[in-house]
C-alpha positions in Angstrom: 80.2 -53.3 -94.6 80.2 -56.8 -94.7 78.9 -58.8 -92.4 81.2 -61.1 -91.0 82.6 -64.7 -91.7 82.3 -66.4 -88.1 78.8 -64.8 -87.6 77.5 -65.9 -91.6 79.0 -69.4 -90.2 77.1 -69.4 -87.0 74.0 -68.4 -88.6 74.2 -70.6 -90.9 75.2 -73.6 -88.7 71.8 -72.5 -86.1 69.4 -72.5 -89.2 70.4 -75.8 -90.0 70.2 -77.0 -85.8 66.5 -75.8 -85.8 66.1 -78.0 -89.4 67.3 -80.8 -88.3 65.1 -80.6 -84.7 61.8 -79.5 -86.5 62.6 -82.9 -89.3 63.0 -85.2 -86.0 60.0 -83.9 -85.1 57.7 -84.0 -88.5 59.2 -88.1 -88.5 58.5 -88.3 -85.0 54.4 -86.6 -85.9 55.0 -89.3 -89.1 56.0 -92.4 -87.0 52.6 -91.6 -84.6 54.5 -91.0 -81.2 53.6 -87.3 -81.4 50.3 -86.5 -81.5 49.1 -83.3 -83.1 48.6 -81.0 -80.4 52.6 -82.0 -79.3 54.0 -81.6 -83.0 53.1 -78.3 -82.9 54.0 -77.3 -79.7 57.0 -78.7 -80.4 57.6 -76.7 -83.4 56.7 -73.5 -81.0 59.4 -74.7 -78.6 62.3 -75.3 -81.5 61.9 -71.7 -83.5 62.0 -70.2 -79.7 64.5 -71.7 -79.0 67.0 -71.9 -82.0 66.5 -68.3 -82.3 66.9 -67.7 -78.7 70.5 -69.7 -78.2 71.4 -67.8 -81.6 71.3 -64.5 -80.1 72.6 -65.5 -77.2 75.9 -66.4 -79.3 75.6 -63.5 -81.7 75.7 -61.2 -78.4 78.2 -62.7 -76.5 80.4 -63.3 -80.1 79.7 -59.5 -80.3 80.7 -58.2 -77.1 84.6 -60.1 -77.1 84.2 -58.9 -80.7 84.2 -54.7 -80.2 84.1 -55.0 -75.7 82.3 -52.1 -74.4 84.7 -51.4 -71.8 88.7 -51.8 -72.1 91.1 -52.7 -69.5 93.3 -50.2 -68.2 96.5 -51.6 -67.4 98.8 -49.9 -64.7 102.7 -50.4 -64.4 
């Protein structure tokens, strides 16, 4: 059983999104816009937000892929 292509693609995109956001925080730290403490908090927030949104997307995708409740059509 392999991983479906949309799940792999979506996971890859969320990894890229998280990396880009962490890069922006790193750049803000280098330019002095963020203090060390604020950058550490921002790192935690970005990681948790990225994982949470990925998990929500994965649950929504899985629910549409294999629905638990199937409609019963009356004639």
